[in-house]
Every structure is written in structure tokens, then in C-alpha cells.
Backbone as JSON, one array per atom type, in Angstrom:
{
  "sequence": "MSHDPPTLHQVLPLWQFFNQPWSKITSLTLSCSSPPDGDMLPEISSSIVANFPEPRDLSLLSFATPASTYSSILSQCSKLESLMVEECVSTTFNELRQLDFYNANLSLLSLDGPICDWESLATVISRLPNLQGLHGDMVPVPLRPQFRMQYPHIQPT",
  "N": [[0.72, -1.06, -0.11], [0.29, 2.32, -0.89], [1.24, 5.48, 0.65], [0.54, 8.41, 0.35], [2.93, 11.52, 0.51], [2.74, 14.02, 3.31], [0.86, 16.97, 2.97], [1.22, 20.51, 2.42], [-1.08, 21.67, 3.02], [-1.18, 19.74, 5.61], [1.15, 20.12, 7.0], [1.62, 22.36, 8.03], [-0.13, 23.74, 10.29], [1.75, 21.57, 12.39], [4.45, 22.78, 12.07], [3.92, 25.48, 12.53], [3.23, 25.05, 15.09], [5.68, 24.31, 16.59], [7.56, 25.97, 15.71], [7.05, 28.09, 17.73], [8.22, 29.18, 21.03], [8.17, 27.28, 23.69], [8.21, 27.55, 26.83], [7.56, 26.74, 29.32], [7.14, 24.15, 29.26], [8.1, 20.41, 30.19], [7.91, 17.65, 29.25], [7.33, 15.88, 27.11], [5.38, 14.12, 24.16], [5.65, 12.33, 21.33], [3.74, 11.09, 18.63], [4.11, 9.09, 15.49], [2.12, 9.29, 13.17], [1.78, 8.98, 9.97], [2.69, 7.02, 7.87], [6.48, 5.65, 8.24], [8.43, 6.65, 6.18], [7.3, 8.83, 5.31], [8.37, 11.01, 7.42], [8.89, 13.31, 9.49], [10.66, 14.39, 11.55], [13.25, 14.49, 11.67], [13.64, 16.97, 10.94], [11.96, 18.47, 12.59], [13.31, 18.26, 15.32], [15.65, 20.39, 15.78], [13.84, 22.32, 16.06], [12.45, 21.43, 18.09], [14.84, 21.24, 20.2], [15.47, 23.97, 19.79], [12.81, 25.57, 20.47], [11.59, 24.2, 22.87], [13.21, 24.79, 25.56], [13.61, 23.26, 28.33], [13.24, 20.53, 28.42], [12.45, 17.52, 30.05], [11.28, 15.3, 30.11], [11.45, 13.01, 27.21], [9.35, 11.38, 25.0], [9.3, 9.38, 21.92], [7.47, 8.08, 19.3], [7.14, 6.14, 17.03], [8.52, 6.81, 14.87], [10.4, 6.93, 11.96], [13.9, 7.61, 12.03], [16.87, 9.04, 11.45], [19.99, 8.49, 13.79], [21.37, 10.51, 13.71], [19.6, 12.5, 14.73], [18.42, 11.51, 16.84], [20.91, 11.88, 18.44], [21.63, 14.89, 18.06], [19.48, 15.84, 19.78], [19.84, 14.53, 22.34], [22.75, 15.98, 23.05], [22.02, 18.4, 23.25], [19.6, 19.15, 24.32], [20.07, 19.61, 27.09], [19.04, 19.53, 29.9], [17.47, 17.25, 29.63], [15.93, 14.32, 30.92], [14.9, 11.61, 30.61], [15.02, 9.71, 27.97], [12.71, 8.44, 25.67], [12.5, 6.26, 23.13], [10.43, 4.69, 20.95], [9.27, 2.01, 18.61], [10.83, 3.24, 16.67], [12.47, 2.11, 14.36], [14.55, 2.65, 12.63], [16.89, 3.59, 13.92], [19.61, 2.45, 15.51], [21.73, 1.15, 18.41], [24.19, 0.87, 17.73], [24.22, 2.52, 15.36], [24.31, 4.84, 16.7], [26.2, 5.05, 18.44], [28.69, 6.35, 16.79], [28.4, 8.63, 16.27], [28.79, 12.18, 17.66], [27.99, 12.94, 20.75], [26.91, 14.08, 24.12], [25.14, 13.81, 27.37], [25.05, 14.53, 30.46], [22.86, 14.75, 32.26], [21.0, 12.75, 31.91], [19.34, 10.4, 33.1], [17.57, 7.91, 32.38], [16.98, 5.62, 29.59], [15.52, 4.64, 26.67], [15.81, 2.69, 23.99], [14.2, 1.4, 21.47], [14.79, -1.43, 19.01], [16.65, -2.62, 17.24], [19.15, -5.86, 18.39], [22.2, -4.75, 20.31], [25.6, -4.51, 19.69], [28.46, -5.05, 22.2], [30.61, -2.97, 22.33], [29.29, -1.04, 20.87], [27.02, -0.98, 22.92], [28.52, -0.53, 25.21], [30.02, 2.47, 24.72], [28.02, 4.37, 23.7], [26.94, 4.09, 26.71], [29.24, 5.59, 28.02], [28.63, 7.92, 27.09], [26.7, 8.97, 28.39], [26.75, 9.64, 31.94], [25.03, 10.19, 34.17], [23.45, 7.66, 33.67], [20.97, 5.63, 34.75], [18.75, 3.94, 34.41], [17.93, 1.83, 32.29], [16.4, 0.45, 29.4], [15.87, -2.99, 29.14], [15.5, -4.79, 27.5], [17.5, -3.99, 25.21], [20.24, -4.73, 25.79], [21.62, -7.54, 24.8], [20.76, -11.02, 25.46], [23.14, -12.85, 25.7], [24.82, -10.97, 26.62], [24.15, -9.95, 29.4], [25.09, -11.09, 32.05], [27.77, -10.11, 31.83], [26.98, -7.14, 31.45], [25.72, -6.74, 34.05], [27.61, -6.75, 36.1], [29.79, -5.35, 35.14], [27.88, -2.51, 34.87], [26.65, -1.85, 37.62], [25.16, 0.24, 38.29], [23.0, 0.91, 36.76], [20.0, 0.01, 36.05], [17.88, -2.65, 34.49], [14.94, -1.84, 33.17]],
  "CA": [[0.0, 0.26, -0.14], [1.63, 3.49, -1.87], [1.04, 6.17, 0.85], [1.46, 9.72, -0.23], [3.52, 12.38, 1.72], [1.98, 15.06, 3.78], [0.58, 18.04, 2.14], [1.58, 21.67, 2.95], [-1.67, 21.97, 4.38], [-1.41, 19.2, 6.72], [2.26, 20.23, 7.94], [1.72, 23.81, 8.49], [-0.43, 23.55, 11.99], [2.5, 21.34, 13.04], [5.56, 23.93, 11.89], [3.75, 26.35, 13.63], [3.07, 24.51, 17.04], [6.95, 23.9, 16.7], [8.33, 27.06, 15.65], [7.03, 28.82, 18.95], [8.49, 29.24, 22.1], [7.18, 26.78, 24.63], [9.58, 27.66, 27.83], [7.58, 25.46, 30.81], [7.25, 22.3, 28.62], [8.77, 19.33, 30.4], [7.73, 16.56, 29.04], [6.51, 15.8, 25.62], [5.32, 12.76, 23.65], [5.39, 12.68, 20.07], [3.8, 9.94, 17.99], [4.06, 9.6, 14.22], [0.49, 7.99, 12.5], [2.1, 8.4, 9.18], [4.13, 5.75, 7.6], [7.69, 6.13, 8.17], [8.58, 7.21, 4.55], [6.84, 10.63, 5.58], [8.67, 11.35, 8.9], [9.61, 15.1, 9.54], [11.34, 14.32, 13.05], [14.81, 15.31, 11.78], [13.73, 18.95, 10.95], [11.73, 19.02, 13.93], [14.46, 18.16, 15.94], [16.2, 21.3, 15.49], [12.57, 23.14, 16.81], [12.23, 20.85, 19.8], [15.75, 21.87, 20.58], [15.46, 25.72, 20.02], [12.1, 25.8, 21.29], [11.16, 23.62, 24.13], [14.44, 24.63, 26.35], [13.28, 22.8, 29.47], [12.45, 19.19, 28.05], [12.95, 16.7, 31.42], [10.84, 13.92, 29.6], [10.86, 13.32, 25.58], [9.01, 9.92, 24.33], [9.3, 9.37, 20.45], [6.68, 6.73, 19.21], [6.48, 5.08, 15.44], [9.08, 7.55, 13.65], [11.16, 6.46, 11.22], [14.76, 8.5, 12.34], [18.52, 8.59, 11.61], [20.56, 8.2, 14.67], [22.05, 11.8, 14.65], [18.44, 13.09, 15.18], [18.86, 11.52, 18.76], [22.25, 12.58, 18.91], [21.38, 16.17, 18.32], [18.66, 15.83, 20.88], [20.62, 14.25, 23.75], [23.75, 16.87, 22.64], [21.59, 20.08, 22.85], [18.59, 19.46, 25.56], [21.17, 19.48, 28.73], [18.17, 19.07, 31.31], [16.65, 15.81, 29.5], [16.26, 12.85, 32.41], [14.52, 10.63, 29.99], [14.43, 9.76, 26.66], [11.96, 6.66, 25.33], [12.21, 6.0, 21.76], [9.83, 2.89, 20.64], [8.92, 1.33, 17.16], [11.55, 3.65, 15.62], [13.05, 0.93, 13.53], [15.8, 3.19, 11.89], [17.89, 3.6, 14.73], [20.18, 1.61, 16.26], [22.97, 1.81, 19.38], [25.46, 0.97, 17.01], [24.88, 3.81, 14.7], [24.41, 6.06, 17.78], [27.86, 5.11, 18.89], [29.44, 6.51, 16.06], [27.99, 10.29, 16.13], [29.1, 12.75, 18.75], [26.93, 13.54, 21.78], [26.82, 13.82, 25.47], [24.44, 14.37, 28.12], [25.39, 14.45, 31.61], [21.8, 14.81, 33.08], [20.03, 11.67, 31.29], [19.11, 8.99, 33.56], [16.58, 6.87, 31.9], [17.31, 5.59, 28.34], [14.69, 3.53, 26.03], [15.59, 2.57, 22.34], [13.64, 0.16, 20.76], [15.31, -1.4, 17.97], [17.77, -4.12, 16.8], [20.11, -5.64, 19.52], [23.17, -3.89, 20.04], [26.9, -5.32, 20.43], [28.8, -4.39, 23.62], [31.29, -2.14, 22.04], [27.71, 0.34, 20.95], [26.59, -0.54, 24.34], [29.25, 0.46, 26.23], [30.09, 3.92, 23.89], [26.89, 5.13, 24.3], [26.66, 4.5, 28.14], [30.1, 6.21, 28.54], [28.48, 9.46, 27.03], [25.45, 9.28, 29.26], [27.27, 9.45, 33.03], [24.28, 9.51, 34.71], [22.38, 6.66, 33.17], [20.7, 4.57, 35.78], [17.72, 2.7, 33.95], [17.88, 0.77, 30.42], [15.64, -0.28, 28.7], [16.14, -4.4, 29.27], [15.83, -5.47, 25.53], [18.6, -3.33, 24.85], [21.02, -5.34, 26.2], [21.47, -8.84, 24.25], [20.76, -11.68, 26.55], [24.56, -13.33, 26.49], [25.76, -9.95, 27.46], [23.64, -9.75, 30.77], [26.03, -10.83, 33.13], [28.9, -8.84, 31.91], [26.82, -5.87, 31.64], [25.38, -6.21, 35.06], [28.81, -6.6, 36.31], [30.38, -3.8, 34.57], [27.6, -1.28, 35.26], [25.76, -2.49, 38.63], [24.04, 0.79, 39.03], [22.56, 0.59, 35.74], [19.03, -1.1, 36.59], [17.14, -2.58, 33.51], [13.57, -1.24, 33.13]],
  "C": [[0.96, 1.42, -0.13], [0.65, 4.31, -0.2], [1.72, 7.4, 0.68], [1.75, 10.81, 0.85], [2.58, 13.59, 2.1], [2.04, 16.3, 2.83], [1.05, 19.43, 2.82], [0.34, 21.75, 4.0], [-2.02, 21.18, 5.66], [-0.23, 19.62, 7.46], [2.3, 21.64, 8.5], [1.28, 24.16, 9.94], [0.87, 23.03, 12.43], [3.48, 22.09, 13.15], [5.04, 25.16, 13.08], [3.42, 26.17, 14.97], [4.36, 24.5, 17.47], [7.99, 24.96, 17.0], [7.49, 28.43, 16.32], [7.75, 28.55, 20.28], [7.37, 28.53, 23.18], [7.98, 26.22, 25.81], [9.16, 26.58, 29.08], [7.1, 24.1, 30.57], [8.0, 21.53, 29.45], [8.71, 18.14, 30.18], [6.73, 16.9, 27.68], [6.72, 14.37, 24.77], [4.83, 13.27, 22.47], [5.15, 11.16, 19.17], [3.44, 10.31, 16.42], [2.86, 8.62, 13.92], [1.09, 7.94, 11.05], [2.98, 7.78, 8.92], [5.52, 6.57, 7.79], [8.35, 7.15, 7.22], [8.25, 8.64, 4.98], [7.39, 11.56, 7.06], [9.22, 12.57, 8.96], [10.21, 15.06, 10.82], [12.61, 14.71, 12.21], [14.64, 16.64, 11.7], [13.0, 19.41, 12.02], [12.32, 19.11, 14.87], [14.67, 19.2, 16.43], [15.21, 22.28, 16.39], [12.28, 22.8, 18.08], [13.67, 21.48, 20.52], [15.65, 23.4, 20.72], [14.17, 26.16, 20.73], [11.11, 25.65, 22.75], [12.82, 23.53, 24.76], [14.5, 23.84, 27.59], [12.86, 21.18, 29.55], [13.24, 18.14, 29.65], [12.61, 15.27, 30.63], [10.59, 13.91, 27.92], [10.45, 11.54, 25.26], [8.48, 10.41, 22.71], [8.74, 7.93, 19.81], [6.82, 6.8, 17.42], [7.12, 6.22, 14.5], [10.74, 6.73, 13.06], [12.64, 7.46, 11.37], [16.11, 8.19, 11.74], [18.87, 8.82, 12.72], [20.81, 10.0, 14.95], [20.83, 13.1, 14.74], [18.59, 12.85, 16.32], [20.41, 12.01, 19.58], [22.21, 13.76, 19.16], [20.6, 16.39, 19.53], [19.26, 15.83, 22.56], [22.09, 15.2, 23.8], [23.18, 18.22, 23.8], [20.86, 20.21, 24.27], [19.44, 18.55, 27.06], [20.5, 19.06, 29.87], [17.25, 17.82, 30.86], [17.23, 15.01, 30.52], [15.64, 12.0, 31.47], [14.08, 10.62, 29.23], [14.33, 8.17, 26.17], [11.72, 6.64, 23.75], [11.65, 4.68, 21.2], [9.23, 3.13, 19.34], [9.71, 2.8, 16.5], [12.71, 2.83, 14.91], [14.24, 1.17, 13.08], [17.19, 3.61, 12.61], [18.54, 3.0, 15.71], [21.44, 2.09, 17.28], [24.41, 1.71, 18.55], [25.64, 1.96, 15.42], [25.11, 5.02, 15.92], [25.68, 6.04, 18.35], [28.59, 5.73, 18.1], [29.08, 8.13, 16.02], [28.59, 10.89, 17.76], [28.25, 13.18, 19.52], [27.52, 13.14, 23.01], [26.22, 14.54, 25.85], [24.57, 13.88, 29.74], [24.06, 14.42, 32.84], [20.95, 13.74, 32.88], [20.38, 10.83, 32.18], [18.14, 7.69, 33.11], [16.52, 6.73, 30.21], [16.38, 4.34, 27.72], [14.61, 3.48, 24.74], [15.36, 1.18, 22.25], [14.08, 0.28, 19.36], [16.62, -2.93, 18.05], [18.69, -4.2, 18.23], [21.28, -5.29, 19.38], [24.7, -4.74, 20.44], [27.58, -4.74, 21.51], [29.38, -3.59, 23.27], [29.65, -0.66, 21.75], [27.66, 0.21, 22.07], [27.3, 0.02, 25.12], [29.83, 1.89, 26.02], [29.08, 4.67, 24.36], [26.42, 5.17, 25.81], [27.29, 5.29, 28.87], [29.64, 8.0, 28.37], [27.27, 9.76, 27.67], [26.35, 8.71, 30.89], [26.45, 9.46, 33.96], [23.51, 8.78, 34.73], [22.3, 5.63, 34.45], [19.59, 3.83, 35.24], [18.26, 2.81, 32.47], [17.2, 0.06, 30.33], [15.99, -1.96, 28.64], [16.41, -4.8, 28.03], [16.92, -4.59, 24.46], [19.83, -4.26, 25.05], [21.01, -6.98, 25.88], [21.57, -10.16, 25.35], [21.98, -12.71, 26.9], [25.25, -12.43, 27.03], [25.51, -9.52, 28.96], [24.43, -9.41, 31.8], [26.88, -9.98, 33.12], [28.2, -7.47, 31.94], [26.49, -5.97, 33.27], [26.47, -6.12, 36.16], [29.72, -5.28, 36.31], [29.68, -2.51, 35.29], [26.35, -1.8, 36.37], [24.54, -1.34, 39.08], [23.53, 1.46, 38.19], [21.0, -0.24, 35.79], [18.03, -0.86, 35.08], [15.62, -2.1, 33.62], [12.35, -2.07, 32.55]]
}
């Protein structure tokens, strides 16, 4: 089944919403109801960073988005405490580890996607020094004993 990309008439209200200051919003959940090929999150992420200066909790559902989008959000939203990314099949830890990002405040990360390797997992965790919770499915079963020994302060959620 083929889906047409969104029209300007459909997109304009979304841009108007994101392109204004929302200084008091600390929690934001975005869900994409259009097919993944019509995803606009990469473009919207710059507006999130610019216009939502205080996000503490960010949930992104059903977006097909490059890892660079999440890297940008993690780097620029310094007060972010929780990032939940679900049903976003295009981003993996393996892709995320190759990008430059750091967030000293993030304590919970849930990235729904393919299982990652140890090097990717360790690299991403090293860039999130306050991480205390990690979605359990992100750690491959064979690596869980090593994970518990190496990161006893990080609890699977």
C-alpha cells in the first residue's frame, strides 16, 4: 500500500506549533501516525531543541529517524532526564555510538530497536554518565551477566 507524503496544508499546523517558544513544557510525547517514509522528525528536532528549552522527559513513538536526530537531542537538551524511543526501527545503538553526543543529566534511556553489540552499548553508556535505567531489551541476553558486573548502577527497566 502506497502512502502519499503529507501536504503543506497538513504540515503547516505542525510547523506553527513547533516554531514558537514553549519554555514551560518539561514533558513531551510525539507519535507519528503517518508512514515512516513521511517522517519529519529530523526537521522538527531542531525546533524541539530551539523552542523547548526545558524538556526533562521526551518520548518519541513510531518515527523512522536517523540516529543523528537523537544525537542532536541528547547533546543539546542538557536538562533531559528521560528519552524513550519506541517503534523507531531505523535507529540502533550501533549507529548512535558513531556520533558525537554527551548528556550528563540523562538517567533513563529506552531505545527500541535491534539488539546491539558490547562496544556500541559501552560507548553510548560512556556518554551518559548519570544513566541509571536502561530498557532491558537493549542488552543482548548473552551480554547481560557482563553488563550487570560492569554497570551495577544501571537497572534494566
